[in-house]
MMTF fields as JSON, N, C-alpha, C and O atoms, coordinates in Angstrom:
{
  "mmtfVersion": "1.0.0",
  "mmtfProducer": "UNKNOWN",
  "numBonds": 271,
  "numAtoms": 272,
  "numGroups": 68,
  "numChains": 1,
  "numModels": 1,
  "chainsPerModel": [1],
  "groupsPerChain": [68],
  "chainIdList": ["A"],
  "bondAtomList": [4, 2, 8, 6, 12, 10, 16, 14, 20, 18, 24, 22, 28, 26, 32, 30, 36, 34, 40, 38, 44, 42, 48, 46, 52, 50, 56, 54, 60, 58, 64, 62, 68, 66, 72, 70, 76, 74, 80, 78, 84, 82, 88, 86, 92, 90, 96, 94, 100, 98, 104, 102, 108, 106, 112, 110, 116, 114, 120, 118, 124, 122, 128, 126, 132, 130, 136, 134, 140, 138, 144, 142, 148, 146, 152, 150, 156, 154, 160, 158, 164, 162, 168, 166, 172, 170, 176, 174, 180, 178, 184, 182, 188, 186, 192, 190, 196, 194, 200, 198, 204, 202, 208, 206, 212, 210, 216, 214, 220, 218, 224, 222, 228, 226, 232, 230, 236, 234, 240, 238, 244, 242, 248, 246, 252, 250, 256, 254, 260, 258, 264, 262, 268, 266],
  "bondOrderList": [1, 1, 1, 1, 1, 1, 1, 1, 1, 1, 1, 1, 1, 1, 1, 1, 1, 1, 1, 1, 1, 1, 1, 1, 1, 1, 1, 1, 1, 1, 1, 1, 1, 1, 1, 1, 1, 1, 1, 1, 1, 1, 1, 1, 1, 1, 1, 1, 1, 1, 1, 1, 1, 1, 1, 1, 1, 1, 1, 1, 1, 1, 1, 1, 1, 1, 1],
  "groupList": [{"groupName": "MET", "atomNameList": ["N", "CA", "C", "O"], "elementList": ["N", "C", "C", "O"], "formalChargeList": [0, 0, 0, 0], "bondAtomList": [1, 0, 2, 1, 3, 2], "bondOrderList": [1, 1, 2], "singleLetterCode": "M", "chemCompType": "L-PEPTIDE LINKING"}, {"groupName": "ALA", "atomNameList": ["N", "CA", "C", "O"], "elementList": ["N", "C", "C", "O"], "formalChargeList": [0, 0, 0, 0], "bondAtomList": [1, 0, 2, 1, 3, 2], "bondOrderList": [1, 1, 2], "singleLetterCode": "A", "chemCompType": "L-PEPTIDE LINKING"}, {"groupName": "LEU", "atomNameList": ["N", "CA", "C", "O"], "elementList": ["N", "C", "C", "O"], "formalChargeList": [0, 0, 0, 0], "bondAtomList": [1, 0, 2, 1, 3, 2], "bondOrderList": [1, 1, 2], "singleLetterCode": "L", "chemCompType": "L-PEPTIDE LINKING"}, {"groupName": "LYS", "atomNameList": ["N", "CA", "C", "O"], "elementList": ["N", "C", "C", "O"], "formalChargeList": [0, 0, 0, 0], "bondAtomList": [1, 0, 2, 1, 3, 2], "bondOrderList": [1, 1, 2], "singleLetterCode": "K", "chemCompType": "L-PEPTIDE LINKING"}, {"groupName": "ASN", "atomNameList": ["N", "CA", "C", "O"], "elementList": ["N", "C", "C", "O"], "formalChargeList": [0, 0, 0, 0], "bondAtomList": [1, 0, 2, 1, 3, 2], "bondOrderList": [1, 1, 2], "singleLetterCode": "N", "chemCompType": "L-PEPTIDE LINKING"}, {"groupName": "THR", "atomNameList": ["N", "CA", "C", "O"], "elementList": ["N", "C", "C", "O"], "formalChargeList": [0, 0, 0, 0], "bondAtomList": [1, 0, 2, 1, 3, 2], "bondOrderList": [1, 1, 2], "singleLetterCode": "T", "chemCompType": "L-PEPTIDE LINKING"}, {"groupName": "ILE", "atomNameList": ["N", "CA", "C", "O"], "elementList": ["N", "C", "C", "O"], "formalChargeList": [0, 0, 0, 0], "bondAtomList": [1, 0, 2, 1, 3, 2], "bondOrderList": [1, 1, 2], "singleLetterCode": "I", "chemCompType": "L-PEPTIDE LINKING"}, {"groupName": "GLN", "atomNameList": ["N", "CA", "C", "O"], "elementList": ["N", "C", "C", "O"], "formalChargeList": [0, 0, 0, 0], "bondAtomList": [1, 0, 2, 1, 3, 2], "bondOrderList": [1, 1, 2], "singleLetterCode": "Q", "chemCompType": "L-PEPTIDE LINKING"}, {"groupName": "GLU", "atomNameList": ["N", "CA", "C", "O"], "elementList": ["N", "C", "C", "O"], "formalChargeList": [0, 0, 0, 0], "bondAtomList": [1, 0, 2, 1, 3, 2], "bondOrderList": [1, 1, 2], "singleLetterCode": "E", "chemCompType": "L-PEPTIDE LINKING"}, {"groupName": "CYS", "atomNameList": ["N", "CA", "C", "O"], "elementList": ["N", "C", "C", "O"], "formalChargeList": [0, 0, 0, 0], "bondAtomList": [1, 0, 2, 1, 3, 2], "bondOrderList": [1, 1, 2], "singleLetterCode": "C", "chemCompType": "L-PEPTIDE LINKING"}, {"groupName": "VAL", "atomNameList": ["N", "CA", "C", "O"], "elementList": ["N", "C", "C", "O"], "formalChargeList": [0, 0, 0, 0], "bondAtomList": [1, 0, 2, 1, 3, 2], "bondOrderList": [1, 1, 2], "singleLetterCode": "V", "chemCompType": "L-PEPTIDE LINKING"}, {"groupName": "SER", "atomNameList": ["N", "CA", "C", "O"], "elementList": ["N", "C", "C", "O"], "formalChargeList": [0, 0, 0, 0], "bondAtomList": [1, 0, 2, 1, 3, 2], "bondOrderList": [1, 1, 2], "singleLetterCode": "S", "chemCompType": "L-PEPTIDE LINKING"}, {"groupName": "HIS", "atomNameList": ["N", "CA", "C", "O"], "elementList": ["N", "C", "C", "O"], "formalChargeList": [0, 0, 0, 0], "bondAtomList": [1, 0, 2, 1, 3, 2], "bondOrderList": [1, 1, 2], "singleLetterCode": "H", "chemCompType": "L-PEPTIDE LINKING"}, {"groupName": "TYR", "atomNameList": ["N", "CA", "C", "O"], "elementList": ["N", "C", "C", "O"], "formalChargeList": [0, 0, 0, 0], "bondAtomList": [1, 0, 2, 1, 3, 2], "bondOrderList": [1, 1, 2], "singleLetterCode": "Y", "chemCompType": "L-PEPTIDE LINKING"}, {"groupName": "ASP", "atomNameList": ["N", "CA", "C", "O"], "elementList": ["N", "C", "C", "O"], "formalChargeList": [0, 0, 0, 0], "bondAtomList": [1, 0, 2, 1, 3, 2], "bondOrderList": [1, 1, 2], "singleLetterCode": "D", "chemCompType": "L-PEPTIDE LINKING"}, {"groupName": "PRO", "atomNameList": ["N", "CA", "C", "O"], "elementList": ["N", "C", "C", "O"], "formalChargeList": [0, 0, 0, 0], "bondAtomList": [1, 0, 2, 1, 3, 2], "bondOrderList": [1, 1, 2], "singleLetterCode": "P", "chemCompType": "L-PEPTIDE LINKING"}, {"groupName": "PHE", "atomNameList": ["N", "CA", "C", "O"], "elementList": ["N", "C", "C", "O"], "formalChargeList": [0, 0, 0, 0], "bondAtomList": [1, 0, 2, 1, 3, 2], "bondOrderList": [1, 1, 2], "singleLetterCode": "F", "chemCompType": "L-PEPTIDE LINKING"}],
  "groupTypeList": [0, 1, 2, 3, 4, 5, 6, 4, 2, 4, 4, 6, 5, 7, 7, 8, 2, 4, 9, 10, 3, 8, 6, 1, 11, 4, 12, 10, 5, 0, 11, 3, 3, 2, 8, 7, 13, 11, 4, 7, 10, 7, 14, 15, 7, 16, 3, 7, 2, 2, 3, 7, 11, 11, 3, 14, 1, 8, 5, 5, 1, 0, 4, 2, 5, 4, 11, 2],
  "groupIdList": [1, 2, 3, 4, 5, 6, 7, 8, 9, 10, 11, 12, 13, 14, 15, 16, 17, 18, 19, 20, 21, 22, 23, 24, 25, 26, 27, 28, 29, 30, 31, 32, 33, 34, 35, 36, 37, 38, 39, 40, 41, 42, 43, 44, 45, 46, 47, 48, 49, 50, 51, 52, 53, 54, 55, 56, 57, 58, 59, 60, 61, 62, 63, 64, 65, 66, 67, 68],
  "secStructList": [7, 7, 7, 7, 1, 7, 7, 7, 7, 6, 6, 7, 7, 2, 2, 2, 2, 2, 2, 2, 2, 2, 2, 2, 2, 2, 2, 2, 2, 2, 2, 2, 2, 2, 2, 2, 2, 2, 2, 2, 7, 7, 7, 2, 2, 2, 2, 2, 2, 2, 2, 2, 2, 2, 2, 2, 2, 2, 2, 2, 2, 2, 2, 2, 2, 2, 2, 7],
  "xCoordList": [-34.583, -33.723, -32.492, -32.603, -31.345, -30.085, -29.552, -29.842, -28.771, -27.989, -26.83, -25.921, -26.851, -25.923, -24.558, -23.589, -24.464, -23.202, -22.954, -23.864, -21.713, -21.417, -22.018, -22.346, -22.154, -22.696, -21.718, -20.872, -21.836, -20.951, -21.469, -22.522, -20.701, -21.082, -20.049, -19.82, -19.435, -18.374, -18.882, -18.179, -20.063, -20.539, -21.713, -22.754, -21.535, -22.62, -22.166, -20.973, -23.141, -22.841, -22.492, -22.7, -21.969, -21.632, -22.886, -22.844, -23.986, -25.241, -25.698, -26.14, -25.593, -25.964, -25.036, -25.481, -23.75, -22.78, -23.15, -23.116, -23.501, -23.906, -25.149, -25.261, -26.074, -27.296, -26.969, -27.526, -26.073, -25.688, -25.011, -25.268, -24.154, -23.505, -24.535, -24.424, -25.522, -26.566, -27.395, -27.749, -27.699, -28.454, -27.651, -28.206, -26.359, -25.508, -25.49, -25.586, -25.369, -25.384, -26.712, -26.741, -27.801, -29.119, -29.262, -29.908, -28.677, -28.735, -27.908, -28.277, -26.809, -26.028, -26.87, -26.927, -27.518, -28.385, -29.526, -29.832, -30.148, -31.242, -30.77, -31.471, -29.603, -29.062, -28.89, -29.269, -28.328, -28.111, -29.432, -29.557, -30.406, -31.711, -32.41, -32.973, -32.381, -33.027, -32.365, -33.046, -31.049, -30.334, -30.763, -30.978, -30.884, -31.356, -32.767, -33.064, -33.625, -35.003, -35.032, -35.814, -34.185, -34.179, -33.784, -34.215, -32.976, -32.574, -33.662, -33.556, -34.696, -35.751, -37.006, -37.83, -37.17, -38.398, -38.236, -37.124, -39.341, -39.333, -39.665, -39.138, -40.527, -40.976, -39.801, -39.177, -39.488, -38.311, -38.388, -37.376, -39.572, -39.7, -39.504, -38.844, -40.07, -39.915, -38.465, -37.922, -37.842, -36.435, -35.566, -34.695, -35.816, -35.049, -35.281, -34.342, -36.523, -36.841, -36.071, -35.52, -36.036, -35.321, -33.818, -33.158, -33.279, -31.843, -31.474, -30.458, -32.301, -32.026, -32.146, -31.346, -33.125, -33.291, -32.095, -31.644, -31.582, -30.394, -29.194, -28.454, -29.004, -27.894, -28.044, -27.063, -29.266, -29.506, -29.18, -28.574, -29.579, -29.29, -27.788, -27.264, -27.099, -25.649, -24.962, -24.028, -25.423, -24.864, -25.058, -24.143, -26.248, -26.522, -25.608, -25.046, -25.454, -24.577, -23.139, -22.485, -22.657, -21.286, -21.102, -20.092, -22.069, -21.943, -22.052, -21.372, -22.893, -22.964, -21.649, -21.125, -21.114, -19.857, -18.71, -17.86, -18.691, -17.631, -17.761, -16.794, -18.932, -19.157, -18.633, -18.459, -18.383, -17.956, -16.51, -15.999],
  "yCoordList": [27.742, 27.544, 28.436, 29.61, 27.871, 28.584, 29.101, 28.556, 30.159, 30.633, 29.655, 29.648, 28.84, 27.708, 28.084, 27.352, 29.199, 29.61, 31.085, 31.826, 31.486, 32.913, 33.615, 32.981, 34.919, 35.707, 36.822, 37.186, 37.357, 38.42, 39.763, 40.248, 40.343, 41.632, 42.707, 43.627, 42.582, 43.518, 44.925, 45.899, 45.049, 46.355, 46.866, 47.232, 46.887, 47.392, 48.672, 48.926, 49.459, 50.718, 50.446, 49.339, 51.442, 51.322, 51.034, 50.244, 51.661, 51.435, 49.982, 49.349, 49.465, 48.07, 47.114, 46.098, 47.448, 46.648, 46.59, 45.527, 47.745, 47.791, 46.947, 46.293, 46.96, 46.149, 44.659, 43.885, 44.255, 42.846, 42.409, 41.311, 43.257, 42.949, 42.793, 41.892, 43.656, 43.571, 42.297, 41.648, 41.945, 40.717, 39.499, 38.592, 39.478, 38.364, 38.287, 37.199, 39.425, 39.461, 38.962, 38.243, 39.351, 38.897, 37.386, 36.738, 36.828, 35.379, 34.641, 33.542, 35.226, 34.632, 34.595, 33.576, 35.704, 35.768, 34.762, 34.056, 34.7, 33.76, 32.327, 31.53, 31.995, 30.655, 30.295, 29.203, 31.198, 30.951, 30.773, 29.889, 31.608, 31.505, 30.203, 29.544, 29.826, 28.58, 27.377, 26.421, 27.413, 26.332, 26.251, 25.16, 27.399, 27.418, 26.868, 26.082, 27.271, 26.776, 25.266, 24.563, 24.769, 23.329, 22.532, 21.391, 23.122, 22.445, 22.462, 21.759, 23.249, 23.385, 22.581, 22.358, 22.145, 21.443, 19.937, 19.412, 19.258, 17.816, 17.053, 15.964, 17.611, 16.923, 16.723, 17.699, 15.463, 15.201, 15.838, 16.304, 15.861, 16.458, 17.964, 18.542, 18.594, 20.041, 20.381, 21.368, 19.562, 19.75, 19.699, 20.545, 18.697, 18.552, 19.732, 20.221, 20.189, 21.345, 22.582, 23.32, 22.803, 23.958, 23.84, 24.823, 22.643, 22.446, 22.684, 23.314, 22.176, 22.381, 23.86, 24.373, 24.532, 25.968, 26.742, 27.702, 26.331, 26.967, 26.793, 27.745, 25.58, 25.317, 26.124, 26.654, 26.217, 26.994, 28.467, 29.102, 29.008, 30.414, 30.638, 31.65, 29.689, 29.798, 29.728, 30.484, 28.831, 28.706, 29.995, 30.463, 30.56, 31.815, 32.923, 33.675, 33.029, 34.057, 33.88, 34.851, 32.651, 32.396, 32.724, 33.313, 32.347, 32.621, 34.106, 34.601, 34.812, 36.269, 36.909, 37.763, 36.513, 37.063, 36.749, 37.601, 35.538, 35.148, 35.871, 35.958, 36.378, 37.111, 38.536, 39.189, 39.015, 40.419, 40.615, 41.733],
  "zCoordList": [141.68, 140.544, 140.712, 141.066, 140.456, 140.638, 139.31, 138.245, 139.402, 138.26, 138.117, 138.947, 137.087, 136.983, 136.417, 136.617, 135.721, 135.106, 135.398, 135.769, 135.223, 135.322, 134.11, 133.107, 134.219, 133.119, 132.781, 133.599, 131.587, 131.136, 131.654, 131.241, 132.564, 133.139, 132.801, 133.586, 131.637, 131.265, 130.956, 131.223, 130.409, 129.951, 130.774, 130.229, 132.09, 132.938, 133.632, 133.796, 134.03, 134.715, 136.174, 136.673, 136.844, 138.261, 139.078, 140.022, 138.724, 139.437, 139.261, 140.22, 138.057, 137.796, 138.551, 139.085, 138.59, 139.326, 140.811, 141.431, 141.363, 142.772, 143.021, 144.058, 142.082, 142.208, 142.175, 142.953, 141.283, 141.199, 142.501, 142.996, 143.052, 144.326, 145.439, 146.271, 145.455, 146.47, 146.303, 147.287, 145.062, 144.796, 145.266, 145.887, 144.973, 145.417, 146.943, 147.512, 147.595, 149.055, 149.624, 150.623, 148.981, 149.423, 149.268, 150.092, 148.236, 148.04, 149.096, 149.51, 149.528, 150.619, 151.886, 152.575, 152.186, 153.365, 153.255, 154.216, 152.093, 151.872, 152.083, 152.708, 151.574, 151.715, 153.188, 153.611, 153.956, 155.388, 156.135, 156.982, 155.821, 156.486, 156.134, 157.009, 154.865, 154.451, 155.105, 155.475, 155.251, 155.937, 157.403, 157.932, 158.05, 159.443, 159.549, 160.45, 158.645, 158.662, 158.456, 159.097, 157.568, 157.295, 158.537, 158.704, 159.4, 160.63, 161.695, 162.7, 161.487, 162.487, 162.163, 163.05, 160.935, 160.552, 160.728, 160.681, 160.927, 161.123, 159.846, 159.62, 159.018, 157.807, 156.852, 156.433, 156.499, 155.651, 154.265, 153.742, 153.67, 152.329, 152.388, 151.524, 153.397, 153.544, 153.882, 153.386, 154.726, 155.072, 153.811, 153.612, 152.966, 151.728, 150.787, 150.159, 150.688, 149.852, 150.324, 149.508, 151.629, 152.17, 151.945, 151.609, 152.13, 151.904, 150.44, 150.145, 149.528, 148.106, 147.738, 146.956, 148.291, 148.033, 148.567, 147.941, 149.714, 150.284, 149.359, 149.11, 148.85, 147.927, 146.641, 146.119, 146.133, 144.909, 145.121, 144.258, 146.263, 146.558, 146.677, 146.212, 147.301, 147.444, 146.073, 145.806, 145.219, 143.869, 143.081, 142.403, 143.174, 142.471, 142.977, 142.18, 144.292, 144.862, 144.371, 143.991, 144.38, 143.933, 142.464, 142.081, 141.639, 140.2, 139.887, 138.989, 140.612, 140.418, 140.832, 140.116, 141.965, 142.46, 141.503, 141.244, 140.985, 140.046, 138.706, 137.949, 138.421, 137.171, 137.243, 136.214, 138.441, 138.593, 138.211, 138.282]
}
């Protein structure tokens, strides 16, 4: 499941901001790995699941980044 919208991060501490940045970065990495995995599997349903998960991770990363 992806974070579908940006969120209000106006009143967060520097430590919380750093955590959100790290989470967004981790989602970018996750998206890339899931895309690579999807290119390696043969089963069409599993391939589609991995591709959708990759897109969801990318969407979450973008929305977190846009919220900053």
